[in-house]
C-alpha positions in Angstrom: 23.2 -38.3 15.0 20.7 -36.1 13.2 20.2 -33.1 15.5 21.2 -31.8 18.9 23.8 -29.9 20.8 27.0 -31.4 22.1 28.5 -29.6 25.2 32.0 -30.8 26.3 33.3 -33.4 23.8 36.4 -35.1 22.4 35.4 -36.6 19.1 37.4 -38.1 16.2 34.9 -37.8 13.3 31.4 -36.4 13.4 28.8 -36.9 10.6 25.5 -35.1 11.2 22.9 -32.8 9.7 23.1 -29.9 12.2 26.1 -29.7 14.5 26.2 -27.5 17.6 29.3 -27.9 19.7 30.6 -26.1 22.7 33.9 -26.6 24.4 34.8 -29.5 22.2 37.7 -31.0 20.2 36.9 -32.6 16.9 39.2 -34.2 14.3 36.8 -33.9 11.4 33.2 -32.8 11.0 31.0 -33.4 7.9 27.6 -31.7 8.3 25.0 -29.6 6.7 25.2 -26.7 9.1 27.7 -26.1 12.0 27.8 -23.8 15.0 31.0 -24.2 17.0 31.6 -22.2 20.2 34.9 -22.2 22.1 35.9 -25.4 20.2 38.8 -26.7 18.1 38.5 -28.8 15.0 40.9 -30.2 12.4 38.6 -30.1 9.4 35.0 -28.9 9.1 33.1 -29.5 5.9 29.6 -28.2 5.6 27.2 -28.0 2.6 25.3 -25.1 4.2 26.3 -22.3 6.7 29.0 -22.4 9.3 29.5 -20.2 12.4 32.6 -20.3 14.6 33.0 -18.2 17.7 36.1 -18.1 19.9 37.6 -21.2 18.4 40.0 -22.6 15.8 39.6 -24.8 12.8 42.5 -26.1 10.7 40.6 -26.1 7.5 37.0 -24.8 7.1 35.1 -25.6 3.9 31.6 -24.0 3.9 29.2 -24.7 1.1 27.3 -21.5 1.5 28.2 -18.8 4.2 30.8 -18.8 6.9 31.1 -16.4 9.9 34.1 -16.4 12.3 34.0 -14.2 15.4 37.2 -14.0 17.5 38.3 -17.2 15.8 40.9 -18.4 13.4 41.6 -20.9 10.7 44.5 -21.7 8.4 42.2 -22.2 5.3 38.7 -20.9 5.0 36.5 -21.3 1.9 32.9 -20.3 1.5 30.6 -20.7 -1.5 29.1 -17.3 -1.0 29.9 -14.9 1.9 32.7 -15.1 4.4 32.8 -12.8 7.4 35.8 -12.7 9.8 35.6 -10.3 12.8 38.3 -10.0 15.3 40.1 -13.2 14.4 42.3 -14.3 11.6 42.9 -16.8 8.8 45.8 -17.9 6.7 44.0 -18.0 3.4 40.4 -16.8 2.7 38.6 -18.0 -0.5 35.0 -16.8 -1.1 32.8 -14.9 -3.5 32.5 -12.0 -1.0 34.8 -11.5 2.0 34.0 -9.1 4.9 36.9 -8.7 7.4 37.0 -6.4 10.4 39.8 -6.0 13.0 41.9 -8.8 11.7 45.1 -9.6 9.9 44.9 -12.0 6.9 47.9 -13.0 4.7 45.9 -14.0 1.6 42.4 -13.2 0.3 41.1 -14.5 -3.0 37.6 -13.1 -3.6 35.5 -11.3 -6.1 34.6 -8.6 -3.5 36.5 -7.7 -0.4 35.2 -5.3 2.3 37.6 -4.4 5.0 36.8 -2.2 8.1 38.4 -1.3 11.4 41.9 -2.3 12.1 42.3 -4.7 9.2 45.4 -5.7 7.4 45.4 -7.8 4.2 48.8 -8.8 3.0 48.0 -10.2 -0.4 44.7 -9.7 -2.4 43.7 -11.6 -5.5 45.8 -9.7 -8.1 48.9 -9.7 -5.9 48.5 -13.4 -5.3 48.3 -14.1 -9.0 51.4 -12.0 -9.6 53.3 -13.8 -6.8 52.3 -17.2 -8.2 53.5 -16.2 -11.7 56.8 -14.9 -10.4 57.4 -18.0 -8.3 56.6 -20.2 -11.3 58.9 -18.3 -13.6 61.7 -18.4 -11.0 61.4 -22.2 -10.5 61.4 -22.7 -14.3 64.5 -20.6 -14.6 66.3 -22.5 -11.8 65.3 -25.8 -13.4 66.7 -24.7 -16.8 70.0 -23.7 -15.1 70.3 -27.0 -13.3 69.6 -29.0 -16.4 72.1 -27.0 -18.4 74.9 -27.6 -15.8 74.1 -31.3 -15.5 74.2 -31.6 -19.3 77.6 -30.0 -19.6 79.2 -32.3 -17.0 78.1 -35.5 -18.7 
């Protein structure tokens, strides 16, 4: 499939240049550009732009820009700009992130612009600090366990 719109569909894997999907369920999509409306997908990988409206994607990997409107995803990455309006995401990774009227647990970006009723739980410096603290705690626990096992032998 090279071009065209798919209206109600249940698909396992889609490989195409330009994907337009409405009211569909996809396991995985690998495409240049994607426009998903009222659809659910497991993994979407694009080398270009992606737009998702009133849907959900488990993991979205956009090569260039990504726009989510009243939609959600667990992991969203974009090569350049990522815009989330009225939806949500578990982890947002992009060069520039625009969020409006949404709650996001983790944003890792060079620039973050938030407006409206937006709540970001962890930004880039906080995520780095949390990662360092967890790493140090695990190293300390490992040292304590090794010491106790060594003394019992």
